[in-house]
A tleap script that builds the chain and sets N, CA, C and O, in Angstrom:
source leaprc.protein.ff14SB
mol = sequence {
  NLEU ALA ASN GLU ALA VAL ASP ALA TYR LYS
  LYS VAL MET GLU ILE ASP LEU GLU ASN GLU
  GLU ILE TRP GLU ASP LEU ILE ASP SER LEU
  PHE GLU ILE GLY GLU ILE GLU GLU ALA LEU
  GLN PHE THR GLU GLN ALA ILE GLU LYS PHE
  PRO HIE ASN TYR GLN LEU HIE PHE ARG HIE
  ILE ALA LEU LEU ILE GLU ASN ASN SER ILE
  LYS ASP ALA GLU ILE HIE LEU ILE ALA LEU
  LEU SER ILE ASP SER ASN TYR VAL ASN GLU
  MET LEU ASN TYR TYR PRO GLN LEU LEU ASP
  TYR PRO ILE PHE VAL GLU ILE ILE GLU ASN
  PHE ARG ASN CTHR
}
set mol.1.N position { -4.053 -5.308 10.053 }
set mol.1.CA position { -4.420 -3.956 9.659 }
set mol.1.C position { -3.601 -3.481 8.453 }
set mol.1.O position { -4.128 -2.855 7.533 }
set mol.2.N position { -2.301 -3.793 8.482 }
set mol.2.CA position { -1.450 -3.384 7.374 }
set mol.2.C position { -1.839 -4.106 6.079 }
set mol.2.O position { -1.758 -3.531 4.994 }
set mol.3.N position { -2.260 -5.367 6.202 }
set mol.3.CA position { -2.714 -6.102 5.012 }
set mol.3.C position { -3.928 -5.414 4.391 }
set mol.3.O position { -4.042 -5.311 3.169 }
set mol.4.N position { -4.828 -4.947 5.247 }
set mol.4.CA position { -6.012 -4.243 4.751 }
set mol.4.C position { -5.605 -2.932 4.084 }
set mol.4.O position { -6.191 -2.528 3.080 }
set mol.5.N position { -4.609 -2.281 4.647 }
set mol.5.CA position { -4.120 -1.028 4.064 }
set mol.5.C position { -3.538 -1.288 2.679 }
set mol.5.O position { -3.779 -0.517 1.750 }
set mol.6.N position { -2.784 -2.353 2.537 }
set mol.6.CA position { -2.202 -2.705 1.233 }
set mol.6.C position { -3.314 -2.887 0.212 }
set mol.6.O position { -3.247 -2.344 -0.891 }
set mol.7.N position { -4.331 -3.647 0.577 }
set mol.7.CA position { -5.453 -3.875 -0.337 }
set mol.7.C position { -6.141 -2.565 -0.709 }
set mol.7.O position { -6.495 -2.347 -1.868 }
set mol.8.N position { -6.324 -1.704 0.278 }
set mol.8.CA position { -6.992 -0.419 0.030 }
set mol.8.C position { -6.153 0.453 -0.901 }
set mol.8.O position { -6.688 1.057 -1.831 }
set mol.9.N position { -4.850 0.523 -0.660 }
set mol.9.CA position { -3.985 1.339 -1.521 }
set mol.9.C position { -3.965 0.809 -2.950 }
set mol.9.O position { -3.956 1.585 -3.906 }
set mol.10.N position { -3.959 -0.504 -3.092 }
set mol.10.CA position { -3.972 -1.084 -4.440 }
set mol.10.C position { -5.269 -0.737 -5.171 }
set mol.10.O position { -5.254 -0.480 -6.374 }
set mol.11.N position { -6.382 -0.729 -4.453 }
set mol.11.CA position { -7.655 -0.359 -5.072 }
set mol.11.C position { -7.656 1.102 -5.501 }
set mol.11.O position { -8.147 1.441 -6.578 }
set mol.12.N position { -7.102 1.967 -4.650 }
set mol.12.CA position { -7.025 3.387 -5.007 }
set mol.12.C position { -6.134 3.573 -6.230 }
set mol.12.O position { -6.418 4.404 -7.092 }
set mol.13.N position { -5.063 2.801 -6.300 }
set mol.13.CA position { -4.144 2.924 -7.440 }
set mol.13.C position { -4.799 2.508 -8.753 }
set mol.13.O position { -4.412 2.990 -9.818 }
set mol.14.N position { -5.775 1.629 -8.686 }
set mol.14.CA position { -6.501 1.249 -9.894 }
set mol.14.C position { -7.220 2.459 -10.483 }
set mol.14.O position { -7.443 2.533 -11.692 }
set mol.15.N position { -7.577 3.394 -9.626 }
set mol.15.CA position { -8.301 4.594 -10.043 }
set mol.15.C position { -7.342 5.745 -10.336 }
set mol.15.O position { -7.535 6.500 -11.290 }
set mol.16.N position { -6.297 5.872 -9.497 }
set mol.16.CA position { -5.421 7.041 -9.583 }
set mol.16.C position { -3.954 6.640 -9.456 }
set mol.16.O position { -3.414 6.566 -8.352 }
set mol.17.N position { -3.320 6.385 -10.594 }
set mol.17.CA position { -1.902 6.016 -10.607 }
set mol.17.C position { -0.982 7.224 -10.464 }
set mol.17.O position { 0.226 7.061 -10.291 }
set mol.18.N position { -1.528 8.413 -10.532 }
set mol.18.CA position { -0.713 9.631 -10.506 }
set mol.18.C position { -0.519 10.198 -9.102 }
set mol.18.O position { 0.151 11.218 -8.939 }
set mol.19.N position { -1.085 9.565 -8.104 }
set mol.19.CA position { -0.977 10.059 -6.738 }
set mol.19.C position { 0.276 9.463 -6.082 }
set mol.19.O position { 0.294 8.298 -5.686 }
set mol.20.N position { 1.309 10.286 -5.980 }
set mol.20.CA position { 2.592 9.814 -5.443 }
set mol.20.C position { 2.475 9.344 -4.002 }
set mol.20.O position { 3.136 8.384 -3.607 }
set mol.21.N position { 1.644 10.009 -3.217 }
set mol.21.CA position { 1.498 9.630 -1.812 }
set mol.21.C position { 0.912 8.229 -1.653 }
set mol.21.O position { 1.267 7.505 -0.722 }
set mol.22.N position { 0.028 7.854 -2.549 }
set mol.22.CA position { -0.538 6.501 -2.495 }
set mol.22.C position { 0.561 5.472 -2.746 }
set mol.22.O position { 0.625 4.445 -2.071 }
set mol.23.N position { 1.417 5.752 -3.716 }
set mol.23.CA position { 2.553 4.856 -3.973 }
set mol.23.C position { 3.403 4.730 -2.715 }
set mol.23.O position { 3.763 3.624 -2.312 }
set mol.24.N position { 3.725 5.869 -2.093 }
set mol.24.CA position { 4.556 5.862 -0.888 }
set mol.24.C position { 3.881 5.067 0.232 }
set mol.24.O position { 4.525 4.259 0.901 }
set mol.25.N position { 2.597 5.298 0.430 }
set mol.25.CA position { 1.870 4.607 1.500 }
set mol.25.C position { 1.788 3.103 1.246 }
set mol.25.O position { 1.924 2.300 2.170 }
set mol.26.N position { 1.566 2.733 -0.003 }
set mol.26.CA position { 1.531 1.310 -0.343 }
set mol.26.C position { 2.882 0.661 -0.057 }
set mol.26.O position { 2.950 -0.410 0.546 }
set mol.27.N position { 3.945 1.313 -0.491 }
set mol.27.CA position { 5.295 0.770 -0.276 }
set mol.27.C position { 5.576 0.652 1.222 }
set mol.27.O position { 6.115 -0.358 1.676 }
set mol.28.N position { 5.213 1.676 1.986 }
set mol.28.CA position { 5.424 1.631 3.441 }
set mol.28.C position { 4.637 0.485 4.077 }
set mol.28.O position { 5.140 -0.199 4.968 }
set mol.29.N position { 3.413 0.282 3.620 }
set mol.29.CA position { 2.581 -0.794 4.177 }
set mol.29.C position { 3.160 -2.167 3.841 }
set mol.29.O position { 3.172 -3.069 4.679 }
set mol.30.N position { 3.634 -2.312 2.618 }
set mol.30.CA position { 4.266 -3.583 2.234 }
set mol.30.C position { 5.526 -3.833 3.061 }
set mol.30.O position { 5.782 -4.954 3.501 }
set mol.31.N position { 6.304 -2.775 3.264 }
set mol.31.CA position { 7.513 -2.859 4.083 }
set mol.31.C position { 7.138 -3.295 5.506 }
set mol.31.O position { 7.791 -4.157 6.094 }
set mol.32.N position { 6.093 -2.696 6.038 }
set mol.32.CA position { 5.645 -2.970 7.398 }
set mol.32.C position { 5.259 -4.431 7.604 }
set mol.32.O position { 5.507 -4.994 8.671 }
set mol.33.N position { 4.655 -5.047 6.591 }
set mol.33.CA position { 4.244 -6.452 6.742 }
set mol.33.C position { 5.305 -7.426 6.220 }
set mol.33.O position { 5.074 -8.634 6.161 }
set mol.34.N position { 6.471 -6.887 5.841 }
set mol.34.CA position { 7.580 -7.747 5.451 }
set mol.34.C position { 7.563 -8.216 4.010 }
set mol.34.O position { 8.303 -9.131 3.647 }
set mol.35.N position { 6.738 -7.609 3.193 }
set mol.35.CA position { 6.674 -7.972 1.775 }
set mol.35.C position { 7.715 -7.147 1.001 }
set mol.35.O position { 7.375 -6.278 0.198 }
set mol.36.N position { 8.979 -7.445 1.268 }
set mol.36.CA position { 10.087 -6.647 0.742 }
set mol.36.C position { 10.171 -6.736 -0.786 }
set mol.36.O position { 10.315 -5.720 -1.466 }
set mol.37.N position { 10.081 -7.933 -1.304 }
set mol.37.CA position { 10.189 -8.110 -2.767 }
set mol.37.C position { 9.097 -7.327 -3.503 }
set mol.37.O position { 9.370 -6.635 -4.484 }
set mol.38.N position { 7.878 -7.445 -3.024 }
set mol.38.CA position { 6.768 -6.731 -3.665 }
set mol.38.C position { 6.950 -5.220 -3.513 }
set mol.38.O position { 6.699 -4.458 -4.447 }
set mol.39.N position { 7.384 -4.799 -2.336 }
set mol.39.CA position { 7.625 -3.376 -2.106 }
set mol.39.C position { 8.717 -2.863 -3.052 }
set mol.39.O position { 8.608 -1.758 -3.583 }
set mol.40.N position { 9.754 -3.654 -3.261 }
set mol.40.CA position { 10.824 -3.266 -4.193 }
set mol.40.C position { 10.287 -3.112 -5.612 }
set mol.40.O position { 10.659 -2.182 -6.327 }
set mol.41.N position { 9.417 -4.023 -6.011 }
set mol.41.CA position { 8.816 -3.916 -7.347 }
set mol.41.C position { 8.038 -2.614 -7.485 }
set mol.41.O position { 8.115 -1.942 -8.514 }
set mol.42.N position { 7.296 -2.266 -6.453 }
set mol.42.CA position { 6.525 -1.024 -6.503 }
set mol.42.C position { 7.435 0.206 -6.472 }
set mol.42.O position { 7.144 1.204 -7.130 }
set mol.43.N position { 8.542 0.142 -5.709 }
set mol.43.CA position { 9.432 1.310 -5.706 }
set mol.43.C position { 10.064 1.504 -7.074 }
set mol.43.O position { 10.227 2.636 -7.530 }
set mol.44.N position { 10.417 0.418 -7.724 }
set mol.44.CA position { 11.005 0.537 -9.068 }
set mol.44.C position { 10.010 1.172 -10.036 }
set mol.44.O position { 10.372 2.057 -10.811 }
set mol.45.N position { 8.771 0.725 -9.990 }
set mol.45.CA position { 7.741 1.306 -10.855 }
set mol.45.C position { 7.500 2.773 -10.510 }
set mol.45.O position { 7.376 3.619 -11.396 }
set mol.46.N position { 7.434 3.061 -9.219 }
set mol.46.CA position { 7.154 4.422 -8.770 }
set mol.46.C position { 8.289 5.377 -9.156 }
set mol.46.O position { 8.034 6.504 -9.579 }
set mol.47.N position { 9.525 4.932 -9.013 }
set mol.47.CA position { 10.668 5.775 -9.370 }
set mol.47.C position { 10.683 6.044 -10.869 }
set mol.47.O position { 11.026 7.140 -11.312 }
set mol.48.N position { 10.310 5.040 -11.636 }
set mol.48.CA position { 10.211 5.238 -13.081 }
set mol.48.C position { 9.156 6.303 -13.401 }
set mol.48.O position { 9.345 7.128 -14.294 }
set mol.49.N position { 8.066 6.273 -12.673 }
set mol.49.CA position { 6.943 7.192 -12.898 }
set mol.49.C position { 7.215 8.581 -12.310 }
set mol.49.O position { 6.821 9.594 -12.887 }
set mol.50.N position { 7.891 8.618 -11.158 }
set mol.50.CA position { 8.146 9.876 -10.445 }
set mol.50.C position { 9.631 9.970 -10.083 }
set mol.50.O position { 9.973 9.906 -8.902 }
set mol.51.N position { 10.513 10.118 -11.061 }
set mol.51.CA position { 11.959 10.059 -10.789 }
set mol.51.C position { 12.479 11.151 -9.861 }
set mol.51.O position { 13.543 10.985 -9.264 }
set mol.52.N position { 11.773 12.245 -9.727 }
set mol.52.CA position { 12.247 13.349 -8.892 }
set mol.52.C position { 11.730 13.278 -7.454 }
set mol.52.O position { 12.013 14.167 -6.651 }
set mol.53.N position { 10.985 12.240 -7.131 }
set mol.53.CA position { 10.465 12.080 -5.780 }
set mol.53.C position { 11.527 11.370 -4.933 }
set mol.53.O position { 11.639 10.145 -4.956 }
set mol.54.N position { 12.299 12.161 -4.190 }
set mol.54.CA position { 13.401 11.593 -3.416 }
set mol.54.C position { 12.906 10.656 -2.318 }
set mol.54.O position { 13.638 9.756 -1.906 }
set mol.55.N position { 11.665 10.852 -1.832 }
set mol.55.CA position { 11.121 9.953 -0.809 }
set mol.55.C position { 11.033 8.516 -1.333 }
set mol.55.O position { 11.260 7.561 -0.591 }
set mol.56.N position { 10.707 8.379 -2.593 }
set mol.56.CA position { 10.654 7.044 -3.196 }
set mol.56.C position { 12.044 6.429 -3.259 }
set mol.56.O position { 12.209 5.226 -3.054 }
set mol.57.N position { 13.034 7.253 -3.541 }
set mol.57.CA position { 14.415 6.760 -3.575 }
set mol.57.C position { 14.847 6.304 -2.178 }
set mol.57.O position { 15.524 5.285 -2.045 }
set mol.58.N position { 14.460 7.052 -1.134 }
set mol.58.CA position { 14.781 6.649 0.232 }
set mol.58.C position { 14.199 5.274 0.521 }
set mol.58.O position { 14.871 4.398 1.066 }
set mol.59.N position { 12.949 5.105 0.148 }
set mol.59.CA position { 12.289 3.819 0.387 }
set mol.59.C position { 12.997 2.700 -0.369 }
set mol.59.O position { 13.192 1.606 0.161 }
set mol.60.N position { 13.378 2.984 -1.606 }
set mol.60.CA position { 14.039 1.969 -2.420 }
set mol.60.C position { 15.367 1.541 -1.782 }
set mol.60.O position { 15.671 0.350 -1.708 }
set mol.61.N position { 16.141 2.508 -1.329 }
set mol.61.CA position { 17.424 2.194 -0.692 }
set mol.61.C position { 17.203 1.359 0.568 }
set mol.61.O position { 17.886 0.356 0.774 }
set mol.62.N position { 16.272 1.760 1.394 }
set mol.62.CA position { 15.980 1.015 2.620 }
set mol.62.C position { 15.550 -0.415 2.300 }
set mol.62.O position { 15.981 -1.360 2.961 }
set mol.63.N position { 14.713 -0.567 1.303 }
set mol.63.CA position { 14.244 -1.906 0.921 }
set mol.63.C position { 15.377 -2.754 0.361 }
set mol.63.O position { 15.451 -3.952 0.638 }
set mol.64.N position { 16.255 -2.149 -0.419 }
set mol.64.CA position { 17.405 -2.891 -0.933 }
set mol.64.C position { 18.258 -3.415 0.221 }
set mol.64.O position { 18.716 -4.557 0.198 }
set mol.65.N position { 18.464 -2.573 1.224 }
set mol.65.CA position { 19.251 -2.998 2.387 }
set mol.65.C position { 18.538 -4.136 3.112 }
set mol.65.O position { 19.160 -5.140 3.461 }
set mol.66.N position { 17.245 -3.981 3.335 }
set mol.66.CA position { 16.464 -5.025 4.003 }
set mol.66.C position { 16.495 -6.335 3.220 }
set mol.66.O position { 16.363 -7.419 3.789 }
set mol.67.N position { 16.669 -6.218 1.917 }
set mol.67.CA position { 16.705 -7.389 1.034 }
set mol.67.C position { 18.131 -7.926 0.886 }
set mol.67.O position { 18.369 -8.846 0.104 }
set mol.68.N position { 19.067 -7.359 1.626 }
set mol.68.CA position { 20.483 -7.731 1.565 }
set mol.68.C position { 21.132 -7.425 0.221 }
set mol.68.O position { 22.134 -8.040 -0.142 }
set mol.69.N position { 20.569 -6.488 -0.507 }
set mol.69.CA position { 21.150 -6.057 -1.788 }
set mol.69.C position { 21.989 -4.806 -1.516 }
set mol.69.O position { 21.700 -3.713 -2.003 }
set mol.70.N position { 23.033 -5.010 -0.723 }
set mol.70.CA position { 23.832 -3.891 -0.225 }
set mol.70.C position { 24.513 -3.138 -1.358 }
set mol.70.O position { 24.516 -1.907 -1.369 }
set mol.71.N position { 25.083 -3.853 -2.297 }
set mol.71.CA position { 25.786 -3.196 -3.409 }
set mol.71.C position { 24.815 -2.339 -4.222 }
set mol.71.O position { 25.152 -1.216 -4.598 }
set mol.72.N position { 23.629 -2.848 -4.495 }
set mol.72.CA position { 22.623 -2.071 -5.235 }
set mol.72.C position { 22.202 -0.837 -4.435 }
set mol.72.O position { 22.021 0.241 -5.001 }
set mol.73.N position { 22.048 -0.996 -3.128 }
set mol.73.CA position { 21.691 0.137 -2.270 }
set mol.73.C position { 22.808 1.182 -2.285 }
set mol.73.O position { 22.547 2.385 -2.323 }
set mol.74.N position { 24.034 0.711 -2.254 }
set mol.74.CA position { 25.194 1.614 -2.299 }
set mol.74.C position { 25.192 2.426 -3.596 }
set mol.74.O position { 25.369 3.644 -3.572 }
set mol.75.N position { 24.994 1.757 -4.707 }
set mol.75.CA position { 24.958 2.432 -6.015 }
set mol.75.C position { 23.830 3.455 -6.060 }
set mol.75.O position { 24.021 4.575 -6.533 }
set mol.76.N position { 22.679 3.076 -5.577 }
set mol.76.CA position { 21.516 3.964 -5.611 }
set mol.76.C position { 21.721 5.179 -4.688 }
set mol.76.O position { 21.359 6.302 -5.038 }
set mol.77.N position { 22.303 4.938 -3.516 }
set mol.77.CA position { 22.554 6.039 -2.585 }
set mol.77.C position { 23.553 7.035 -3.181 }
set mol.77.O position { 23.350 8.246 -3.092 }
set mol.78.N position { 24.606 6.539 -3.774 }
set mol.78.CA position { 25.598 7.422 -4.395 }
set mol.78.C position { 24.955 8.232 -5.512 }
set mol.78.O position { 25.203 9.431 -5.633 }
set mol.79.N position { 24.141 7.588 -6.318 }
set mol.79.CA position { 23.464 8.298 -7.411 }
set mol.79.C position { 22.550 9.381 -6.857 }
set mol.79.O position { 22.521 10.496 -7.378 }
set mol.80.N position { 21.808 9.064 -5.809 }
set mol.80.CA position { 20.889 10.035 -5.219 }
set mol.80.C position { 21.650 11.209 -4.610 }
set mol.80.O position { 21.284 12.364 -4.829 }
set mol.81.N position { 22.695 10.925 -3.856 }
set mol.81.CA position { 23.447 11.996 -3.212 }
set mol.81.C position { 24.259 12.810 -4.213 }
set mol.81.O position { 24.609 13.960 -3.946 }
set mol.82.N position { 24.553 12.219 -5.352 }
set mol.82.CA position { 25.234 12.961 -6.413 }
set mol.82.C position { 24.324 14.039 -6.990 }
set mol.82.O position { 24.794 15.082 -7.445 }
set mol.83.N position { 23.037 13.781 -6.969 }
set mol.83.CA position { 22.060 14.767 -7.442 }
set mol.83.C position { 21.960 15.899 -6.431 }
set mol.83.O position { 21.957 17.074 -6.797 }
set mol.84.N position { 21.876 15.530 -5.135 }
set mol.84.CA position { 21.768 16.549 -4.088 }
set mol.84.C position { 22.249 15.950 -2.772 }
set mol.84.O position { 21.573 15.110 -2.179 }
set mol.85.N position { 23.403 16.381 -2.327 }
set mol.85.CA position { 23.973 15.824 -1.095 }
set mol.85.C position { 23.182 16.235 0.139 }
set mol.85.O position { 23.382 15.669 1.214 }
set mol.86.N position { 22.293 17.202 0.006 }
set mol.86.CA position { 21.455 17.613 1.136 }
set mol.86.C position { 20.447 16.535 1.534 }
set mol.86.O position { 19.822 16.634 2.590 }
set mol.87.N position { 20.286 15.521 0.710 }
set mol.87.CA position { 19.365 14.431 1.030 }
set mol.87.C position { 19.877 13.554 2.174 }
set mol.87.O position { 19.125 12.735 2.702 }
set mol.88.N position { 21.136 13.712 2.562 }
set mol.88.CA position { 21.719 12.858 3.596 }
set mol.88.C position { 20.879 12.869 4.866 }
set mol.88.O position { 20.472 11.812 5.349 }
set mol.89.N position { 20.620 14.036 5.404 }
set mol.89.CA position { 19.886 14.104 6.677 }
set mol.89.C position { 18.481 13.553 6.563 }
set mol.89.O position { 18.001 12.872 7.469 }
set mol.90.N position { 17.818 13.842 5.452 }
set mol.90.CA position { 16.455 13.326 5.270 }
set mol.90.C position { 16.460 11.813 5.139 }
set mol.90.O position { 15.565 11.139 5.650 }
set mol.91.N position { 17.467 11.277 4.456 }
set mol.91.CA position { 17.584 9.831 4.314 }
set mol.91.C position { 17.799 9.200 5.687 }
set mol.91.O position { 17.211 8.163 5.993 }
set mol.92.N position { 18.632 9.817 6.507 }
set mol.92.CA position { 18.886 9.278 7.847 }
set mol.92.C position { 17.654 9.382 8.738 }
set mol.92.O position { 17.431 8.519 9.587 }
set mol.93.N position { 16.868 10.410 8.556 }
set mol.93.CA position { 15.613 10.511 9.310 }
set mol.93.C position { 14.663 9.397 8.908 }
set mol.93.O position { 13.973 8.829 9.754 }
set mol.94.N position { 14.624 9.078 7.608 }
set mol.94.CA position { 13.726 8.034 7.129 }
set mol.94.C position { 14.224 6.645 7.549 }
set mol.94.O position { 13.436 5.795 7.964 }
set mol.95.N position { 15.529 6.429 7.437 }
set mol.95.CA position { 16.086 5.092 7.661 }
set mol.95.C position { 17.410 5.204 8.419 }
set mol.95.O position { 18.478 5.064 7.823 }
set mol.96.N position { 17.347 5.455 9.725 }
set mol.96.CA position { 18.570 5.644 10.516 }
set mol.96.C position { 19.473 4.406 10.562 }
set mol.96.O position { 20.658 4.509 10.877 }
set mol.97.N position { 18.911 3.245 10.249 }
set mol.97.CA position { 19.696 2.010 10.249 }
set mol.97.C position { 20.839 2.051 9.237 }
set mol.97.O position { 21.733 1.206 9.271 }
set mol.98.N position { 20.807 3.023 8.348 }
set mol.98.CA position { 21.880 3.198 7.375 }
set mol.98.C position { 23.225 3.295 8.086 }
set mol.98.O position { 24.245 2.832 7.574 }
set mol.99.N position { 23.216 3.896 9.260 }
set mol.99.CA position { 24.459 4.094 10.008 }
set mol.99.C position { 24.994 2.805 10.629 }
set mol.99.O position { 26.088 2.797 11.193 }
set mol.100.N position { 24.239 1.726 10.529 }
set mol.100.CA position { 24.708 0.427 11.020 }
set mol.100.C position { 25.678 -0.238 10.048 }
set mol.100.O position { 26.273 -1.267 10.368 }
set mol.101.N position { 25.838 0.343 8.868 }
set mol.101.CA position { 26.661 -0.246 7.819 }
set mol.101.C position { 27.849 0.670 7.519 }
set mol.101.O position { 27.661 1.794 7.052 }
set mol.102.N position { 29.067 0.198 7.784 }
set mol.102.CA position { 30.248 1.046 7.565 }
set mol.102.C position { 30.332 1.636 6.155 }
set mol.102.O position { 30.769 2.776 5.997 }
set mol.103.N position { 29.931 0.898 5.146 }
set mol.103.CA position { 30.015 1.409 3.779 }
set mol.103.C position { 29.123 2.634 3.592 }
set mol.103.O position { 29.503 3.579 2.899 }
set mol.104.N position { 27.958 2.623 4.197 }
set mol.104.CA position { 27.049 3.759 4.058 }
set mol.104.C position { 27.526 4.952 4.888 }
set mol.104.O position { 27.347 6.102 4.487 }
set mol.105.N position { 28.127 4.675 6.034 }
set mol.105.CA position { 28.710 5.750 6.844 }
set mol.105.C position { 29.804 6.450 6.030 }
set mol.105.O position { 29.893 7.678 6.014 }
set mol.106.N position { 30.630 5.648 5.360 }
set mol.106.CA position { 31.706 6.206 4.530 }
set mol.106.C position { 31.143 7.063 3.386 }
set mol.106.O position { 31.637 8.160 3.126 }
set mol.107.N position { 30.136 6.565 2.724 }
set mol.107.CA position { 29.508 7.315 1.617 }
set mol.107.C position { 28.939 8.630 2.145 }
set mol.107.O position { 29.145 9.687 1.549 }
set mol.108.N position { 28.230 8.560 3.253 }
set mol.108.CA position { 27.617 9.758 3.825 }
set mol.108.C position { 28.677 10.783 4.203 }
set mol.108.O position { 28.535 11.971 3.915 }
set mol.109.N position { 29.742 10.315 4.852 }
set mol.109.CA position { 30.811 11.240 5.246 }
set mol.109.C position { 31.460 11.880 4.033 }
set mol.109.O position { 31.800 13.062 4.063 }
set mol.110.N position { 31.635 11.112 2.969 }
set mol.110.CA position { 32.223 11.666 1.744 }
set mol.110.C position { 31.353 12.766 1.171 }
set mol.110.O position { 31.871 13.783 0.710 }
set mol.111.N position { 30.049 12.587 1.190 }
set mol.111.CA position { 29.150 13.600 0.634 }
set mol.111.C position { 28.993 14.793 1.577 }
set mol.111.O position { 28.792 15.920 1.126 }
set mol.112.N position { 29.084 14.548 2.866 }
set mol.112.CA position { 29.004 15.673 3.819 }
set mol.112.C position { 30.234 16.575 3.718 }
set mol.112.O position { 30.174 17.762 4.038 }
set mol.113.N position { 31.331 16.007 3.277 }
set mol.113.CA position { 32.579 16.759 3.195 }
set mol.113.C position { 32.816 17.389 1.833 }
set mol.113.O position { 33.906 17.889 1.555 }
set mol.114.N position { 31.791 17.366 0.982 }
set mol.114.CA position { 31.980 17.983 -0.348 }
set mol.114.C position { 31.388 19.364 -0.390 }
set mol.114.O position { 31.452 20.032 -1.422 }
savepdb mol mol.pdb
quit
């Protein structure tokens, strides 16, 4: 079912590249079927296109972690929280597994205490 969703989202994107929700749904579907590398490529493109969409940044960080790119995820999380530290709770709602990594717990605590 998720594979069909990916195909459908890609077809919609051929028509409407400006729909941020389609990008998010495509990335989520790719994540769901384990296509991490492809999902990362789409998050990079989407962030370039919609840099102020924090939901895309959440997805990118989660995918980086899933891809074992911990240092890149750390850099991206710090950059995102530097823009607005209020994103902490929303990021944790999206990807609670962040708390499984001591480095991310430390980053979050530092931003919560500012």
